[in-house]
C-alpha positions in Angstrom: 20.5 -32.0 12.4 16.9 -32.0 10.8 14.7 -28.7 10.1 11.0 -28.4 10.1 10.0 -25.9 7.7 6.6 -27.5 7.9 6.2 -25.7 11.6 3.4 -23.4 12.0 4.7 -20.5 14.0 2.6 -17.4 15.4 3.7 -14.6 14.1 0.6 -12.2 14.8 2.0 -11.8 18.8 5.2 -10.7 18.0 6.1 -7.3 16.0 6.3 -8.4 12.5 5.4 -5.9 9.9 4.3 -9.0 7.6 1.4 -10.4 9.8 0.5 -6.9 11.5 -0.2 -4.8 8.8 -3.0 -6.9 7.9 -6.3 -8.3 9.3 -6.7 -10.9 11.7 -8.7 -12.9 8.7 -6.3 -12.3 5.8 -2.9 -14.4 5.2 0.0 -12.4 4.7 2.4 -13.7 1.5 3.5 -10.1 1.0 6.6 -8.9 2.6 9.8 -10.7 1.7 11.0 -12.6 5.1 10.1 -16.1 5.8 8.2 -17.7 8.2 10.9 -19.9 9.5 13.0 -20.0 12.5 16.4 -18.4 11.6 19.5 -21.2 12.0 19.5 -22.3 15.7 23.6 -21.4 15.6 22.1 -17.8 14.8 20.0 -18.3 17.9 22.7 -19.6 20.7 25.0 -17.4 19.4 22.5 -14.3 20.3 21.4 -15.9 23.3 25.5 -16.0 24.6 25.7 -12.1 23.6 22.6 -10.8 25.3 23.9 -13.0 28.5 27.2 -10.6 28.7 24.3 -8.2 29.7 26.8 -5.2 28.3 25.7 -3.6 24.7 27.8 -0.7 24.4 29.3 0.9 21.7 31.1 -2.1 19.0 32.5 -2.5 15.9 32.1 -5.6 13.8 34.4 -8.2 14.7 37.5 -9.0 12.8 36.3 -12.8 12.3 33.0 -11.6 10.1 35.4 -9.5 7.9 37.9 -12.7 7.8 34.4 -15.2 7.2 33.5 -12.8 4.2 36.3 -12.8 3.1 36.9 -16.2 2.2 33.3 -16.5 1.3 33.3 -14.3 -1.3 36.5 -16.3 -2.1 35.5 -19.5 -2.5 31.9 -18.9 -3.8 32.6 -16.8 -6.9 36.5 -16.8 -7.2 36.1 -13.1 -6.2 39.3 -11.9 -4.1 39.0 -8.7 -2.3 40.7 -7.2 0.6 39.2 -7.3 4.0 39.2 -3.4 4.4 37.0 -3.3 1.2 34.1 -4.2 3.6 31.8 -1.5 4.6 29.2 -2.4 7.1 26.4 -0.6 7.3 22.2 -1.2 8.5 20.7 -2.8 5.6 21.0 -2.8 1.8 18.4 0.0 1.6 20.5 2.3 3.2 23.8 1.4 1.0 22.0 1.9 -2.2 20.6 5.2 -1.1 24.2 6.3 0.3 25.9 5.2 -3.3 23.2 7.3 -4.9 24.1 10.3 -2.6 28.1 10.1 -1.9 28.9 8.8 -5.3 27.3 11.4 -7.7 26.1 15.2 -7.9 23.0 16.7 -8.2 21.6 16.6 -11.9 23.1 13.5 -12.6 21.0 10.5 -13.8 20.5 7.1 -11.7 19.1 4.5 -14.6 17.7 1.0 -13.3 15.5 -1.8 -14.7 11.7 -2.0 -14.4 9.3 -3.7 -12.9 11.8 -3.4 -10.0 11.7 -3.5 -5.6 9.6 -0.4 -4.9 12.8 1.4 -2.8 14.8 1.9 -5.9 11.7 4.1 -7.4 12.5 6.8 -4.7 16.2 6.3 -4.5 17.2 9.1 -7.4 14.7 11.9 -6.3 15.9 11.4 -2.7 19.1 12.3 -3.8 18.7 14.7 -5.7 19.2 13.2 -9.0 16.8 12.4 -12.5 15.2 9.5 -12.7 15.8 6.8 -15.6 14.9 3.5 -16.5 14.4 1.1 -19.1 11.8 -1.7 -18.7 12.6 -5.7 -19.4 11.3 -7.5 -21.7 8.7 -10.6 -21.0 8.5 -13.4 -23.3 6.0 -15.1 -24.0 6.5 -18.0 -21.7 7.1 -15.3 -18.6 10.9 -14.9 -18.3 12.4 -11.5 -18.0 15.2 -10.3 -20.6 17.4 -7.3 -21.2 16.9 -5.8 -24.6 20.5 -4.3 -25.2 19.6 -2.0 -27.5 16.8 -0.4 -25.2 19.3 -0.9 -22.5 21.8 1.0 -24.4 19.3 3.8 -25.9 17.8 4.0 -22.0 21.8 6.2 -21.2 21.8 9.7 -21.2 24.7 12.2 -21.0 23.2 12.8 -17.2 23.7 9.1 -16.5 26.6 8.7 -13.8 25.3 5.1 -11.7 23.5 1.9 -12.8 21.6 0.8 -10.2 21.2 -3.1 -10.6 19.1 -5.7 -8.8 20.5 -9.4 -9.2 18.8 -11.6 -8.8 16.5 -9.6 -9.2 12.7 -8.7 -7.2 10.5 -9.2 -8.5 11.3 -11.0 -11.9 13.0 -13.7 -9.7 15.9 -13.7 -12.9 19.3 -14.4 -11.9 21.3 -12.7 -14.8 24.1 -15.1 -16.8 27.6 -13.8 -17.1 27.2 -13.1 -20.9 24.2 -10.6 -19.7 26.6 -9.1 -16.5 29.5 -8.7 -19.1 27.3 -6.8 -21.6 25.8 -4.5 -18.9 29.2 -3.8 -17.2 30.3 -3.4 -20.6 28.2 -0.7 -21.7 29.1 1.0 -18.1 32.3 1.2 -18.6 31.9 2.5 -22.1 29.7 5.4 -20.5 31.9 6.3 -17.4 29.1 5.2 -15.9 29.1 3.6 -11.9 27.6 0.5 -11.0 25.5 -0.4 -7.6 24.5 -3.6 -7.4 21.7 -4.8 -5.2 22.4 -8.8 -4.8 21.0 -9.1 -1.0 19.1 -12.3 -2.7 22.7 -14.0 -4.0 22.5 -17.4 -2.4 19.0 -17.9 -2.6 19.3 -19.5 -6.2 17.9 -22.7 -7.2 19.2 -25.6 -9.0 20.7 -25.0 -13.0 21.6 -21.4 -11.7 24.7 -19.5 -10.5 24.5 -16.1 -9.0 27.8 -13.9 -9.9 28.7 -10.6 -9.0 29.0 -8.1 -11.3 32.0 -6.8 -10.0 33.7 -10.5 -9.5 33.9 -10.1 -13.6 37.0 -8.2 -14.0 38.7 -6.0 -11.7 38.2 -2.9 -14.1 34.4 -3.2 -13.2 35.5 -4.0 -9.3 36.8 -0.5 -9.5 33.7 1.1 -10.8 31.2 -1.0 -8.6 29.8 -0.9 -5.3 28.0 -4.6 -4.3 25.7 -4.7 -1.7 25.1 -8.3 0.2 23.3 -9.3 3.7 22.7 -12.3 5.7 19.7 -10.8 6.0 17.3 -13.0 3.5 19.6 -15.6 3.1 19.3 -16.3 6.9 16.0 -15.1 7.7 17.1 -12.0 9.9 16.3 -8.9 8.3 15.2 -7.0 11.5 18.7 -7.2 13.0 20.2 -5.2 10.7 23.0 -5.9 9.2 24.3 -5.3 5.8 27.6 -4.8 4.0 29.1 -3.2 0.8 32.5 -4.3 -1.3 33.7 -2.0 -2.5 37.5 -2.9 -3.8 38.3 0.4 -4.9 40.4 2.8 -2.3 38.9 6.1 -3.8 35.6 5.1 -4.5 35.2 3.6 -0.9 36.4 6.4 0.8 34.3 8.3 -0.9 31.5 6.2 0.2 32.5 6.2 3.2 32.6 9.7 4.0 29.0 9.9 2.8 28.1 7.5 6.0 29.7 10.3 8.0 26.7 12.3 10.4 24.1 9.6 8.5 24.9 6.4 8.8 25.8 5.3 12.4 27.5 2.2 14.6 26.4 -0.9 13.5 24.2 -3.5 15.7 25.9 -5.3 17.9 23.4 -8.4 17.6 23.0 -7.7 14.4 26.9 -8.9 13.7 27.0 -11.5 16.2 23.7 -13.0 14.2 25.8 -12.3 10.7 29.0 -14.3 12.0 27.3 -17.2 12.9 25.2 -17.4 9.9 27.9 -17.0 7.5 30.4 -19.3 9.9 27.6 -21.8 11.1 24.5 -21.6 9.0 25.7 -23.9 5.9 23.5 -26.9 6.8 20.5 -24.8 7.5 21.0 -22.9 4.2 20.9 -26.1 2.2 17.8 -27.4 3.9 15.8 -24.6 3.3 16.9 -23.9 -0.3 15.8 -27.5 -0.9 12.3 -26.5 0.8 11.8 -23.6 -1.0 12.8 -24.8 -4.4 10.0 -27.6 -3.5 7.8 -24.6 -2.4 8.6 -22.8 -6.1 7.7 -26.1 -7.6 3.9 -26.2 -5.9 3.2 -22.7 -6.2 4.0 -22.5 -10.4 2.2 -26.0 -10.5 -0.9 -24.7 -8.6 -1.3 -21.6 -10.8 -0.8 -23.0 -14.0 -3.2 -25.8 -13.0 -5.9 -23.9 -11.0 -5.7 -20.2 -11.4 -7.4 -19.4 -15.3 -5.7 -16.5 -16.7 -2.8 -16.1 -14.1 0.5 -16.9 -15.7 4.0 -17.3 -13.8 7.4 -18.2 -15.0 9.3 -20.4 -12.6 11.8 -18.0 -10.5 15.6 -18.7 -10.5 16.4 -17.1 -7.4 14.6 -15.5 -4.2 11.7 -16.9 -2.8 8.8 -14.5 -4.6 6.9 -15.6 -7.7 5.5 -12.7 -9.9 2.0 -13.4 -11.1 0.7 -11.9 -14.6 -3.1 -11.4 -13.6 -3.9 -9.2 -16.5 -5.9 -12.2 -18.8 -7.7 -13.3 -15.5 -10.5 -11.0 -16.1 -10.1 -9.2 -12.7 -11.9 -5.9 -12.5 -9.2 -3.3 -11.8 -6.1 -4.4 -9.4 -5.5 -7.6 -8.6 -3.8 -6.4 -5.5 -7.3 -5.4 -4.3 -9.0 -7.8 -5.7 -6.9 -10.9 -4.4 -7.0 -9.3 -0.6 -10.8 -8.3 -0.6 -12.1 -11.2 -2.2 -9.7 -13.9 -1.2 -8.1 -12.3 2.3 -4.5 -12.9 0.7 -2.7 -9.9 0.9 0.4 -9.9 -1.6 2.1 -7.4 -3.1 0.8 -4.8 -5.3 2.4 -4.8 -9.1 2.1 -1.3 -9.5 4.5 0.1 -6.6 7.2 -1.9 -8.6 6.9 1.0 -11.6 6.5 0.4 -15.5 5.7 -3.1 -16.3 4.1 -3.8 -13.0 0.3 -2.8 -13.6 -1.5 -6.4 -13.5 0.9 -8.2 -11.7 1.7 -9.1 -7.7 4.1 -10.9 -6.0 3.7 -14.0 -4.1 5.7 -14.8 -1.5 6.6 -18.6 -0.7 8.8 -18.5 2.0 6.3 -20.3 4.5 5.0 -23.6 5.6 3.6 -25.6 2.9 0.2 -25.5 4.3 0.1 -21.6 4.6 0.8 -21.7 1.1 -2.0 -24.2 0.0 -4.6 -22.2 2.0 -3.7 -18.7 0.2 -3.5 -20.4 -3.3 -6.9 -22.0 -2.3 -8.5 -18.8 -1.3 -7.0 -17.1 -4.5 -8.8 -20.2 -6.6 -12.3 -19.6 -5.1 -12.1 -15.8 -5.6 -10.9 -16.3 -9.3 -14.0 -18.5 -9.5 -16.4 -16.1 -8.5 -15.6 -14.1 -11.5 
C-alpha cells in the first residue's frame, strides 16, 4: 500500500488545537501532532467499533496487552509480564501521577532542561522541590549530558529523576552508555526513574532507542516507563497511553494513586491502539522515511537560507530545535517569526533553562507546508 504524505488536508475546519489556535493567515508548525492521516487499519477499526453503537464502561482488551508484551520483547529484548502494563489517558497524566504517587511532599524531582514544558510544572503540582540540570550544547548543536553536573544536581531530597528519551525538544536519542551512567547514579542515590518515552518509535537512521528499564532488572525495578501510540501513529486525541512497571510493589503504589483521580480508559483509544500496534507497521515504516526526508530538507534549508540560525539534525522525534541567538532578531524569536513571518512555532523560553533564544519547529507535515513556512521565515530574516 502507498501513502500520500504530501496530501494537504484541511484541519482548520476540524477541532485541531494546532490549527485553530492561530490566525487564518498563520502557518502552524508548533504542537506535536502530524498533519497526516493515521494508518488505514486504525480508521477501519474505529469505524467498526463505532458501528457497534454501544459505548459503555470498558477495559483494555487482553489482546492489546499481548501485543505490547510481544512488541517490547521484539524491539528491545525486554520481557515483561502482561500485568506490568498499566493503561491511562496520557503520558503527561502518567508522569504527574508518578510524581504524586511515588514520592512524599518536600522530595526533589530532578530533570534535564531545556525540556517539554509540562515537565516544568510537575514538581510544584505534586508538592515537590523542582531540581534540574541543563544539558550541554556542543558547538555543532548536539546536546550532551555533563555527568559531573548531573551528579551534582542530585540533592539529599531527590527522590525521582524524570527522564525524557527521545528528548523533546533537543532530539537526542540517548546512547546505551549514557543511559547506563544515568541509571547507575539513580541506583546509587536510591532515586526512582520515571522515563517519558512517548517518541520511542520515531527514530532515524543510525540511531536506536533503548528503554532505560530494559538495561537491567534492577533498573527496571526502580523505573516507571511511559509509552503511547499517540505520537507514533498520530492519534493523540484518542487518549491512550501506558506505563510499564515491572516491580509489583511500585506498580501497586502507582495504581493506588489513580483511584478517584484517573478514570477509565477511552474505548476508542484502546481500539485505535490495538489496530495501530498490530497492523500499523507498514504505515510507520513509510512515515519514518518521509519524516527523515523532511528532517533533511529542513536542516539543509536552515543552514543555507536562515543566516545566524543553527540547528543539529534530530536523532528522533519530528521536532527541530532552532538556535536563533546569532540571527540578529530583536527580542524573542517566537514573537518575531509569528509577527513578521506569520509562522507559529513553539517558544523556546517555555522549555526552561537553556531555551531562551530558541524555537521548536514541527516538521511532521507535508513538505510543501514546510517549504512555505521556511520561505516565510527566510523573508522575515531578510528584513533585518
